[in-house]
C-alpha positions, -999 to +999 in steps of 0.1 A: -144+144+561-170+167+578-209+150+583-235+162+557-269+172+567-303+163+547-314+196+560-288+215+537-288+195+507-313+210+480-304+180+454-341+161+453-325+128+446-306+132+484-339+141+500-355+106+480-332+087+498-340+102+529-378+099+524-370+062+512-355+052+545-384+071+568-406+052+547-392+019+548-393+022+586-429+032+583-440+001+563-419-020+590-444-006+616-474-007+592-480+031+596-488+056+571-476+093+567-496+124+562-482+148+537-478+173+565-465+146+588-436+137+565-431+177+558-427+181+598-401+150+596-380+169+571-385+201+581-403+216+552-425+244+561-451+232+538-469+198+528-471+204+489-435+199+478-432+162+478-445+154+443-410+148+423-395+136+450-421+108+458-423+099+420-386+093+420-390+067+446-420+053+429-401+053+395-371+035+415-394+008+428-413+001+399-379-001+381-370-026+406-403-045+407-408-034+448-441-024+458-452+013+453-437+027+488-452+059+488-485+045+489-477+049+523-481+091+520-510+103+522-538+130+525-549+135+559-584+141+555-591+110+529-564+086+542-555+080+505-524+096+485-527+121+464-539+126+428-507+121+416-502+084+425-518+065+399-499+031+399-521+008+417-560+000+407-563-010+443-549+016+467-556-007+502-540-038+484-509-019+472-505-007+507-511-042+523-485-051+496-461-026+511-467-037+546-458-072+536-427-064+522-392-064+541-380-030+535-356-032+563-336-054+541-334-036+509-305-010+508-319+028+495-314+039+464-286+058+454-285+092+437-270+074+406-298+052+404-325+077+412-308+096+384-310+064+360-351+064+367-356+099+359-349+094+321 
């Protein structure tokens, strides 16, 4: 079976799995990522392409009663998530909850699990 590459995949769910892995590692290191920095890691030209993909991850976390992992993706000027992130009243507390969780022990969501939360 040939090797598959995220960069050649157009399915949002597969990119969400890739981003989940990146954010899990960032949480382990207690780091945030800017939208621009995440775009660079993924080979995207711009940072304005994440809303729907990050929403998949956020919904999956909520459905599984996990901290909101996507709180780690922030605006480079404000240091806060974009306006579309409205899950937590206290973003700093949510970020600390994400930092304190053992993300590297969690298997990434599957395509089917992500499909189930888009409902």
